[in-house]
VOBA-1610 file (N, C-alpha, C; in pm, whole numbers, padded with zeros to 5 digits, always signed):
BEGIN
Met+34195+16416+01156Met+34274+16566+01197Met+34426+16587+01166Ser+34405+16711+01065Ser+34532+16738+01032Ser+34547+16844+01107Thr+34715+16911+01171Thr+34730+17049+01179Thr+34897+17088+01159Leu+34872+17154+01126Leu+35067+17215+01131Leu+35145+17162+01214Lys+35262+17145+01134Lys+35355+17072+01203Lys+35477+17194+01341Lys+35408+17336+01286Lys+35488+17432+01395Lys+35362+17554+01326Gln+35370+17621+01389Gln+35352+17801+01347Gln+35406+17878+01319Val+35297+17892+01232Val+35287+18015+01109Val+35259+18210+01083Lys+35317+18251+01097Lys+35298+18406+01137Lys+35302+18489+00991Ile+35212+18509+01005Ile+35202+18607+00854Ile+35152+18748+00964Thr+35216+18864+00827Thr+35136+18982+00865Thr+35158+19036+00746Gly+35052+19159+00693Gly+35020+19216+00638Gly+34908+19337+00657Lys+34873+19415+00586Lys+34778+19432+00634Lys+34619+19414+00507Gly+34452+19493+00591Gly+34339+19466+00578Gly+34315+19524+00407Ile+34283+19475+00363Ile+34232+19525+00260Ile+34093+19626+00245His+34037+19616+00388His+33917+19723+00401His+33966+19749+00517Ser+34029+19788+00632Ser+34101+19895+00671Ser+34170+19905+00662Gly+34264+19883+00553Gly+34445+19871+00570Gly+34518+19953+00649Leu+34477+19882+00783Leu+34556+19875+00913Leu+34629+19741+00903Pro+34815+19803+00924Pro+34863+19666+01002Pro+34818+19545+01082Val+34861+19441+01051Val+34801+19300+01120Val+34904+19212+01080Thr+34910+19120+01263Thr+34989+19033+01254Thr+34892+18911+01305Met+34956+18745+01186Met+34794+18671+01216Met+34927+18571+01301Val+34873+18447+01402Val+35023+18325+01396Val+34856+18257+01388Ile+34927+18140+01250Ile+34823+18025+01264Ile+34894+17888+01327Lys+34826+17864+01439Lys+34938+17756+01595Lys+34894+17622+01577Pro+34968+17555+01529Pro+34862+17377+01539Pro+34794+17366+01671Ser+34677+17276+01665Ser+34594+17271+01779Ser+34523+17113+01770Lys+34514+17079+01878Lys+34493+16942+01904Lys+34356+16896+01908Lys+34272+16983+01869Lys+34047+17017+01911Lys+34079+17081+01756Asn+33979+16963+01723Asn+33914+16911+01574Asn+33869+17091+01548Gly+33867+17161+01443Gly+33804+17286+01388Gly+33889+17395+01386Ile+33881+17500+01305Ile+33935+17621+01293Ile+33828+17733+01365Tyr+33965+17750+01439Tyr+33904+17937+01569Tyr+34003+18061+01576Phe+33952+18108+01624Phe+33997+18264+01524Phe+34010+18324+01720Arg+34099+18433+01758Arg+34086+18437+01839Arg+34189+18602+01822Arg+34105+18684+01888Arg+34182+18823+01914Arg+34230+18905+01959Ile+34392+18788+01954Ile+34431+18886+02082Ile+34445+19013+02087Asp+34427+19135+02041Asp+34396+19256+02100Asp+34265+19286+02208Leu+34161+19198+02151Leu+34057+19250+02242Leu+34059+19180+02414Pro+34050+19224+02453Pro+34014+19182+02635Pro+33942+19073+02632Asn+34002+18971+02696Asn+33905+18827+02669Asn+33831+18797+02565Ser+33881+18764+02466Ser+33809+18756+02359Ser+33837+18626+02331Asp+33675+18515+02358Asp+33723+18413+02339Asp+33690+18339+02152Phe+33732+18207+02205Phe+33756+18118+02049Phe+33631+18149+02006Met+33633+18158+01845Met+33525+18192+01716Met+33543+18063+01647Pro+33429+17982+01635Pro+33465+17872+01500Pro+33453+17906+01419Ala+33548+17946+01298Ala+33536+17914+01150Ala+33411+17888+01122Leu+33277+17842+01127Leu+33169+17763+01100Leu+33051+17915+01029Tyr+33019+17790+00995Tyr+32887+17928+00900Tyr+32743+17985+00947Asn+32747+17894+01075Asn+32644+17972+01161Asn+32729+18073+01256Asn+32840+18114+01228Asn+32892+18206+01340Asn+32968+18273+01237Val+32902+18288+01083Val+32906+18428+01004Val+32815+18549+01048Gly+32874+18654+01089Gly+32790+18809+01140Gly+32771+18883+00990Asp+32862+18889+00909Asp+32828+18941+00826Asp+32943+18910+00659Thr+32824+18948+00591Thr+32875+18892+00459Thr+32848+19039+00348Lys+32845+19143+00369Lys+32795+19260+00329Lys+32890+19309+00305Met+33019+19344+00405Met+33156+19425+00290Met+33207+19281+00206Arg+33147+19255+00138Arg+33159+19181+00013Arg+33321+19093+00028Asn+33292+19020+00178Asn+33340+18941+00244Asn+33325+18810+00330Thr+33369+18776+00427Thr+33337+18641+00522Thr+33407+18741+00622Thr+33256+18734+00682Thr+33271+18776+00851Thr+33256+18691+00978Ile+33396+18647+01066Ile+33374+18553+01162Ile+33320+18580+01297Gly+33207+18568+01334Gly+33199+18625+01467Gly+33116+18752+01473Asp+33044+18811+01589Asp+32963+18938+01639Asp+33012+19083+01545Val+32982+19122+01478Val+33027+19275+01386Val+33057+19358+01498Lys+32963+19394+01532Lys+32957+19419+01666Lys+33052+19448+01812Thr+33078+19323+01804Thr+33202+19332+01854Thr+33348+19247+01909Ser+33416+19127+01919Ser+33489+19050+01860Ser+33440+18992+01740His+33532+19050+01596His+33536+18876+01501His+33619+18926+01446Val+33668+18858+01310Val+33751+18856+01186Val+33677+18831+01090Gln+33771+18994+00998Gln+33651+18994+00853Gln+33763+18942+00750Thr+33738+18909+00597Thr+33785+18841+00485Thr+33843+18762+00539Val+33752+18613+00605Val+33851+18522+00600Val+33856+18382+00534Glu+33835+18439+00412Glu+33751+18315+00240Glu+33876+18274+00205His+33996+18376+00214His+34117+18287+00107His+34215+18253+00223Leu+34208+18257+00351Leu+34276+18221+00455Leu+34281+18076+00458Met+34041+18082+00458Met+33970+17914+00411Met+33998+17878+00376Ala+34041+17889+00172Ala+34064+17811+00148Ala+34135+17719+00121Ala+34259+17897+00123Ala+34447+17803+00149Ala+34406+17668+00286Leu+34389+17715+00418Leu+34390+17610+00475Leu+34303+17403+00452Phe+34160+17421+00358Phe+34115+17347+00262Phe+34194+17292+00195Met+34244+17370+00099Met+34386+17281+00017Met+34504+17208+00096Ala+34543+17276+00187Ala+34676+17229+00263Ala+34603+17065+00351Gly+34457+17060+00366Gly+34463+16995+00452Gly+34446+17032+00613Ile+34399+17127+00655Ile+34432+17148+00782Ile+34269+17198+00818Asp+34253+17104+00920Asp+34119+17074+00970Asp+34122+17108+01121Ser+34282+17141+01184Ser+34250+17219+01348Ser+34350+17281+01345Ala+34304+17428+01379Ala+34413+17562+01389Ala+34341+17626+01468Leu+34452+17690+01578Leu+34400+17786+01634Leu+34465+17897+01627Ile+34391+18037+01532Ile+34452+18120+01457Ile+34461+18296+01603Asp+34564+18347+01625Asp+34559+18447+01667Asp+34568+18568+01608Ile+34547+18727+01624Ile+34464+18752+01530Ile+34514+18910+01596Asp+34548+19042+01566Asp+34538+19130+01637Asp+34477+19212+01559Gly+34402+19222+01488Gly+34339+19373+01439Gly+34223+19250+01424Pro+34105+19326+01350Pro+33927+19252+01314Pro+33982+19194+01113Glu+34131+19213+01112Glu+34099+19165+00940Glu+34186+19067+00901Thr+34174+18983+00801Thr+34331+18872+00788Thr+34415+18944+00718Pro+34491+18948+00652Pro+34510+19026+00553Pro+34541+18995+00487Ile+34544+19093+00378Ile+34529+19047+00230Ile+34623+18958+00121Leu+34749+19023+00197Leu+34852+18985+00100Leu+34857+19014-00025Asp+34862+18938-00158Asp+34850+18959-00289Asp+34690+18957-00333Gly+34599+18956-00240Gly+34470+18907-00277Gly+34390+18783-00338Ser+34476+18678-00340Ser+34430+18535-00352Ser+34496+18438-00243Ala+34517+18290-00236Ala+34537+18230-00159Ala+34685+18158-00144Ala+34784+18206-00213Ala+34901+18118-00314Ala+34959+18166-00161Lys+34959+18235-00164Lys+35085+18319-00027Lys+35055+18189+00146Phe+34908+18237+00227Phe+34833+18104+00253Phe+34918+18002+00235Tyr+34859+17963+00127Tyr+34853+17802+00109Tyr+35021+17766+00120Asp+35173+17875+00038Asp+35232+17816+00081Asp+35392+17827+00250Ala+35257+17983+00277Ala+35308+17909+00385Ala+35325+17773+00470Phe+35200+17756+00455Phe+35163+17652+00522Phe+35251+17472+00495Val+35254+17510+00375Val+35324+17417+00359Val+35444+17425+00330Lys+35581+17534+00374Lys+35673+17516+00428Lys+35657+17463+00542Ala+35554+17527+00651Ala+35537+17474+00811Ala+35525+17324+00808Gly+35436+17257+00745Gly+35462+17142+00713Gly+35360+17086+00791Ile+35248+16978+00775Ile+35156+16940+00782Ile+35117+16781+00815Thr+35043+16725+00952Thr+35029+16648+00988Thr+34998+16600+00864Asn+34909+16420+00867Asn+34910+16322+00831Asn+34705+16306+00904Gly+34636+16285+00849Gly+34481+16262+00891Gly+34393+16311+00811Lys+34267+16234+00869Lys+34115+16251+00789Lys+34004+16361+00857Arg+33984+16415+00724Arg+33862+16546+00823Arg+33735+16454+00702Lys+33658+16560+00815Lys+33529+16503+00805Lys+33483+16527+00688Lys+33370+16466+00634Lys+33284+16509+00491Lys+33203+16510+00513Ile+33098+16641+00414Ile+32971+16595+00462Ile+32964+16602+00310Ile+32821+16490+00307Ile+32775+16447+00178Ile+32667+16513+00118Val+32643+16575+00034Val+32531+16648+00021Val+32430+16551-00040Arg+32308+16563+00005Arg+32201+16408-00005Arg+32105+16436-00087Arg+32009+16545-00092Arg+31936+16618-00155Arg+31970+16775-00159Pro+31897+16790-00297Pro+31966+17003-00361Pro+31884+17094-00234Val+31999+17174-00271Val+31914+17315-00198Val+31966+17413-00296Ile+31896+17495-00274Ile+31907+17675-00345Ile+31927+17795-00259Ala+31994+17888-00283Ala+31997+18018-00173Ala+31987+18120-00373Tyr+31884+18194-00318Tyr+31881+18249-00467Tyr+31939+18465-00406Ala+31929+18520-00449Ala+31945+18602-00452Ala+31838+18701-00419Ser+31737+18650-00445Ser+31554+18746-00397Ser+31558+18735-00263Glu+31615+18588-00234Glu+31616+18525-00075Glu+31658+18717-00020Leu+31802+18708-00052Leu+31879+18773+00036Leu+31793+18918+00035Arg+31764+19000-00085Arg+31680+19092-00084Arg+31582+19090+00026Lys+31535+19047+00050Lys+31364+19026+00094Lys+31382+19081+00271Glu+31462+19044+00255Glu+31555+19071+00392Glu+31653+19266+00432Leu+31640+19263+00335Leu+31704+19446+00341Leu+31560+19546+00392Ser+31625+19634+00434Ser+31485+19721+00420Ser+31462+19800+00267Leu+31358+19836+00279Leu+31308+19904+00172Leu+31386+19986+00116Phe+31503+20096+00177Phe+31527+20201+00127Phe+31672+20116+00067Thr+31703+20017+00149Thr+31841+20000+00122Thr+31738+19893-00066Arg+31715+19816-00071Arg+31630+19775-00179Arg+31621+19901-00261Ile+31547+19983-00231Ile+31546+20104-00352Ile+31751+20155-00392Lys+31766+20137-00287Lys+31860+20164-00341Lys+31997+20069-00425Trp+31973+19967-00372Trp+32057+19841-00483Trp+31967+19841-00607Trp+31883+19883-00634Trp+31769+19862-00719Trp+31811+19970-00876Ile+31863+20063-00778Ile+31902+20211-00865Ile+32026+20188-00883Ile+32108+20126-00821Ile+32261+20116-00909Ile+32272+19983-00965Asn+32195+19850-00969Asn+32264+19738-01005Asn+32169+19833-01175Thr+32066+19957-01219Thr+32061+19946-01366Thr+32139+19999-01390Leu+32188+20162-01309Leu+32283+20201-01330Leu+32369+20116-01407Ser+32442+20025-01406Ser+32570+19958-01315Ser+32536+19880-01480Gly+32375+19849-01523Gly+32360+19726-01634Gly+32355+19567-01551Arg+32403+19580-01410Arg+32389+19452-01290Arg+32286+19414-01270Lys+32202+19317-01295Lys+32089+19265-01252Lys+32143+19162-01129Ser+32052+19127-01037Ser+32089+19057-00880Ser+31964+18934-00915Asn+32039+18880-01032Asn+31934+18708-01018Asn+31974+18613-01016Gly+32170+18644-00910Gly+32233+18550-00932Gly+32137+18411-00796Tyr+32232+18289-00783Tyr+32223+18159-00721Tyr+32329+18095-00657Val+32299+18024-00604Val+32434+17939-00487Val+32384+17795-00489Lys+32354+17651-00567Lys+32293+17562-00567Lys+32386+17452-00493Leu+32387+17334-00425Leu+32399+17274-00394Leu+32360+17072-00418Glu+32395+17036-00513Glu+32344+16891-00514Glu+32439+16767-00548Pro+32354+16650-00488Pro+32429+16575-00495Pro+32520+16489-00628Asn+32672+16405-00592Asn+32712+16451-00734Asn+32770+16287-00697Asp+32688+16155-00627Asp+32741+16048-00656Asp+32873+16053-00632Gly+32919+16103-00474Gly+33060+16126-00372Gly+33203+16165-00508Lys+33128+16286-00616Lys+33237+16246-00663Lys+33346+16432-00655Gly+33390+16398-00479Gly+33412+16497-00437Gly+33420+16656-00402Leu+33436+16698-00434Leu+33373+16909-00468Leu+33391+16953-00583Glu+33303+16959-00683Glu+33262+16996-00802Glu+33195+17123-00777Ile+33259+17194-00866Ile+33281+17379-00857Ile+33211+17394-00981Thr+33146+17517-00992Thr+33138+17528-01151Thr+33098+17717-01070Ala+33148+17840-01170Ala+33106+17926-01125Ala+33064+18017-01246Thr+32999+18091-01254Thr+32961+18160-01340Thr+32989+18336-01304Leu+33041+18412-01437Leu+33053+18569-01355Leu+32964+18632-01479Ile+32807+18761-01473Ile+32781+18801-01577Ile+32830+18964-01533Tyr+32934+19041-01593Tyr+32932+19150-01613Tyr+32921+19258-01687Pro+32857+19378-01697Pro+32860+19473-01814Pro+33032+19520-01868Glu+33072+19506-01703Glu+33229+19535-01814Glu+33287+19469-01963Lys+33348+19508-01988Lys+33348+19431-02131Lys+33474+19344-02053Ile+33550+19404-01999Ile+33701+19307-01941Ile+33705+19190-01878Ile+33524+19219-01856Ile+33457+19010-01761Ile+33435+19002-01790Gly+33308+19049-01862Gly+33131+19024-01942Gly+33132+18905-01913Asn+33078+18768-01983Asn+33063+18604-01968Asn+33136+18539-01896Gln+33180+18520-01758Gln+33260+18396-01820Gln+33244+18323-01636Thr+33281+18189-01707Thr+33218+18045-01617Thr+33420+17991-01606Tyr+33465+17909-01530Tyr+33531+17821-01467Tyr+33500+17683-01364Ser+33556+17590-01413Ser+33467+17443-01342Ser+33595+17384-01238Tyr+33594+17342-01154Tyr+33707+17302-01047Tyr+33695+17208-00991Thr+33753+17038-00956Thr+33674+16966-00913Thr+33821+16961-00828Phe+33747+16923-00635Phe+33890+16875-00549Phe+33841+16728-00548Lys+33954+16673-00547Lys+33932+16538-00475Lys+34041+16516-00384Glu+34009+16444-00294Glu+34214+16422-00187Glu+34308+16351-00226Ser+34319+16411-00319Ser+34466+16335-00417Ser+34533+16469-00443Lys+34655+16417-00455Lys+34737+16520-00514Lys+34785+16606-00647Lys+34677+16532-00704Lys+34662+16566-00869Lys+34546+16719-00815Phe+34517+16724-00756Phe+34402+16813-00780Phe+34404+16938-00713Val+34547+16916-00570Val+34575+16987-00524Val+34639+17062-00659Asn+34761+17028-00665Asn+34868+17081-00808Asn+34762+17162-00887Asn+34657+17134-00958Asn+34554+17174-01006Asn+34433+17319-00987Phe+34440+17280-00861Phe+34486+17451-00766Phe+34549+17534-00801Ile+34705+17467-00720Ile+34768+17579-00743Ile+34788+17630-00865Lys+34777+17558-00953Lys+34872+17607-01058Lys+34800+17695-01192Asn+34650+17701-01123Asn+34531+17719-01242Asn+34410+17849-01112Val+34460+17821-00961Val+34301+17920-00900Val+34382+17972-00856Ala+34530+17935-00728Ala+34552+17940-00564Ala+34554+18167-00622Arg+34613+18143-00701Arg+34732+18354-00745Arg+34600+18415-00815Ala+34506+18316-00797Ala+34380+18426-00903Ala+34351+18567-00772Arg+34296+18674-00789Arg+34282+18781-00701Arg+34167+18840-00705Thr+34109+18928-00610Thr+34005+18940-00611Thr+34015+19099-00734Phe+33895+19116-00717Phe+33927+19293-00835Phe+33814+19353-00802Gly+33808+19492-00833Gly+33715+19605-00864Gly+33756+19682-00926Lys+33706+19784-00888Lys+33689+19940-01050Lys+33754+20021-00966Tyr+33828+20082-01018Tyr+33895+20163-00952Tyr+33824+20290-00975Ser+33728+20321-01027Ser+33617+20413-01009Ser+33519+20415-00869Glu+33533+20325-00804Glu+33457+20223-00684Glu+33539+20290-00622Trp+33673+20276-00582Trp+33732+20312-00465Trp+33749+20417-00357Glu+33679+20514-00400Glu+33705+20649-00348Glu+33527+20614-00283Tyr+33471+20610-00323Tyr+33289+20544-00281Tyr+33287+20440-00164Leu+33383+20330-00154Leu+33447+20219-00096Leu+33427+20255+00015Lys+33577+20381+00025Lys+33681+20368+00082Lys+33634+20445+00226Ser+33524+20569+00141Ser+33470+20706+00218Ser+33346+20603+00368His+33299+20419+00289His+33195+20338+00338His+33287+20246+00437Gly+33393+20258+00482Gly+33481+20191+00539Gly+33534+20032+00468Met+33580+20083+00364Met+33558+19933+00273Met+33669+19990+00143Ala+33768+19899+00186Ala+33917+19940+00050Ala+33974+20023+00144Arg+34014+20079+00204Arg+34123+20127+00218Arg+34256+20064+00210Gly+34279+19923+00223Gly+34380+19885+00169Gly+34414+19855+00088Ala+34375+19840-00037Ala+34341+19782-00142Ala+34423+19900-00218Asp+34516+19842-00347Asp+34612+19857-00405Asp+34601+19770-00524Glu+34768+19834-00613Glu+34716+19786-00720Glu+34798+19573-00724Thr+34871+19616-00566Thr+34943+19469-00562Thr+34835+19384-00463Asn+34699+19392-00524Asn+34612+19306-00406Asn+34470+19293-00478Val+34488+19393-00563Val+34361+19370-00634Val+34344+19391-00805Ile+34317+19322-00884Ile+34276+19323-01026Ile+34190+19467-01014Ala+34247+19636-01098Ala+34165+19769-01130Ala+34126+19780-01259Leu+33982+19767-01222Leu+33918+19806-01353Leu+33961+19931-01425Asn+33963+19965-01534Asn+33962+20146-01546Asn+33786+20133-01571Asp+33741+20297-01574Asp+33626+20366-01582Asp+33572+20278-01683Lys+33587+20301-01794Lys+33545+20198-01930Lys+33495+20076-01849Gly+33611+20019-01781Gly+33555+19888-01770Gly+33584+19811-01864Asn+33647+19824-01986Asn+33728+19780-02094Asn+33896+19687-02052Asp+33961+19745-01951Asp+34073+19743-01915Asp+34114+19711-01794Thr+34195+19694-01733Thr+34262+19693-01645Thr+34399+19752-01601Leu+34382+19794-01501Leu+34526+19912-01485Leu+34644+19811-01464Asn+34622+19685-01373Asn+34781+19598-01337Asn+34710+19497-01468Gln+34823+19359-01480Gln+34812+19309-01513Gln+34760+19205-01493Thr+34695+19111-01554Thr+34591+18987-01528Thr+34686+18879-01579Ile+34669+18808-01392Ile+34750+18671-01519Ile+34691+18556-01637Trp+34542+18528-01639Trp+34484+18556-01700Trp+34365+18633-01714Pro+34315+18547-01850Pro+34233+18645-01904Pro+34053+18591-01818Asp+34072+18498-01744Asp+33927+18457-01678Asp+33996+18488-01556Glu+34074+18543-01497Glu+34085+18538-01333Glu+33995+18626-01286Phe+33911+18657-01274Phe+33793+18695-01188Phe+33752+18580-01153Val+33666+18540-01267Val+33556+18417-01211Val+33649+18317-01157Arg+33810+18293-01173Arg+33940+18149-01136Arg+33883+18177-00946His+33922+18371-00939His+33894+18388-00806His+33769+18378-00697Lys+33664+18376-00759Lys+33531+18266-00709Lys+33475+18123-00675Ile+33634+18115-00780Ile+33662+17972-00724Ile+33730+17971-00521Ile+33840+18024-00528Ile+33866+18092-00391Ile+33763+18062-00310Asp+33650+18209-00314Asp+33574+18195-00245Asp+33522+18143-00194Ala+33467+18040-00296Ala+33357+17935-00299Ala+33410+17815-00231Ile+33538+17808-00211Ile+33535+17693-00127Ile+33626+17744-00026Gly+33692+17884+00065Gly+33675+17922+00201Gly+33521+17925+00253Asp+33474+17942+00195Asp+33290+17941+00230Asp+33274+17804+00235Met+33279+17741+00164Met+33231+17580+00210Met+33322+17532+00319Tyr+33403+17596+00345Tyr+33474+17504+00458Tyr+33409+17582+00573Thr+33361+17700+00575Thr+33305+17702+00674Thr+33163+17629+00723Ser+33164+17486+00727Ser+33117+17390+00694Ser+33144+17341+00827Gly+33262+17316+00842Gly+33340+17281+00906Gly+33433+17094+00887Gly+33354+17123+00771Gly+33427+16972+00680Gly+33477+16932+00501Met+33488+16854+00477Met+33471+16944+00276Met+33340+16874+00227Ile+33298+16927+00186Ile+33153+16966+00151Ile+33191+16846+00041Val+33124+16698-00035Val+33109+16653-00096Val+32995+16640-00209Gly+33010+16705-00315Gly+32879+16694-00374Gly+32918+16800-00477Lys+32804+16895-00570Lys+32878+17035-00676Lys+32772+17137-00668Leu+32861+17173-00627Leu+32778+17350-00568Leu+32815+17500-00785Glu+32718+17498-00790Glu+32709+17580-00886Glu+32661+17700-00879Ser+32801+17825-00841Ser+32724+17951-00834Ser+32773+18004-00926Phe+32555+18113-00955Phe+32579+18231-01116Phe+32549+18324-01024Lys+32691+18396-01018Lys+32680+18500-01012Lys+32677+18531-00868Gly+32728+18439-00769Gly+32708+18401-00667Gly+32800+18513-00568Ser+32807+18500-00469Ser+32844+18560-00355Ser+32842+18545-00196His+32920+18601-00082His+32933+18526-00009His+32846+18441+00030Ala+32717+18596+00123Ala+32605+18593+00122Ala+32534+18439+00081Leu+32556+18445-00074Leu+32447+18319-00111Leu+32523+18200-00057Asn+32655+18243-00041Asn+32762+18052+00027Asn+32705+18018+00161Asn+32676+18116+00217Asn+32658+18135+00349Asn+32504+18044+00340Leu+32421+18150+00298Leu+32296+18112+00258Leu+32231+17943+00253Val+32369+17925+00096Val+32287+17797+00131Val+32332+17679+00140Leu+32426+17731+00288Leu+32521+17636+00360Leu+32364+17597+00469Lys+32363+17698+00529Lys+32241+17733+00591Lys+32118+17652+00564Lys+32068+17613+00423Lys+31954+17576+00374Lys+32000+17407+00397Leu+32147+17366+00339Leu+32183+17240+00365Leu+32157+17179+00492Phe+32210+17261+00591Phe+32179+17194+00793Phe+32077+17265+00807Ser+31965+17295+00792Ser+31828+17255+00813Ser+31764+17165+00861Asp+31800+17049+00758Asp+31698+16923+00739Asp+31842+16825+00728Ala+31836+16694+00816Ala+31945+16641+00836Ala+31916+16559+00734Gln+31834+16530+00640Gln+31793+16424+00539Gln+31922+16531+00381Asn+31962+16655+00417Asn+32007+16703+00290Asn+32095+16614+00324Tyr+32181+16572+00377Tyr+32293+16564+00436Tyr+32381+16436+00517Asp+32454+16380+00518Asp+32499+16290+00552Asp+32642+16299+00644Ile+32732+16282+00712Ile+32862+16297+00795Ile+32939+16158+00790Ile+33054+16127+00744Ile+33137+16105+00754Ile+33237+16107+00807Glu+33238+16119+00979Glu+33329+16144+01091Glu+33544+16099+00983
//
């Protein structure tokens, strides 16, 4: 079990709400990552676990009950906690969403390292049998009206909802992730990136150098629509890679040409950490999403023969 040596205070704004938020990540002797909404009366501790994910529809991962106490957009923070080796923390937050900062995981990670981290071993979850989650399974849960609406949107945009996320054994080779994006927008196109994590400084340094700073992205022309539906009200050129209307360039500079798919690695790491430990296996994300990441974890834990746990 590892935790912070001292608490870390982070302030910013939520990417969807646009509202200012302060978050304090505190050392904890209790195993697990827990959120607490200090702006709400009698708010309970909310475990950051896959079976406590309340929503993934707003292009993020939400912990808790979306109708009452919840915290949105936890994936970048969770990825930073994972990479820092922190598996015990209490996170007090005074709003419904973590601060977006620069849209990546880097600033969270830097703050944790600066505060100091205790040494300890975390739980490992060894994948023993393949499990796969398909986008078509998610569509079946939607209303007919919503399915028709998404079919129209995908048809007009040229995107196909044929994604999947798969977990399979890899003989204990750590967490191996391969993510693929296929977008009709020329600036993205077809991108694939692979990253492997094992518990050594070498793999952490690789993440810091090649993945941690990758930012989330979106099309500038979609922002007004998203804002009218309660999303992206805090998005701007400081925290999002903004695509132009034609999709053939960006309005702000990218760090790498494939920064888009590198950010998907951050999302996948953060979502996998809601397993409650380090997933040891091969993760393949083809046009993946937070919803698919959550569904594949639910499938993994639905049968005890799918995995082993090493405390």
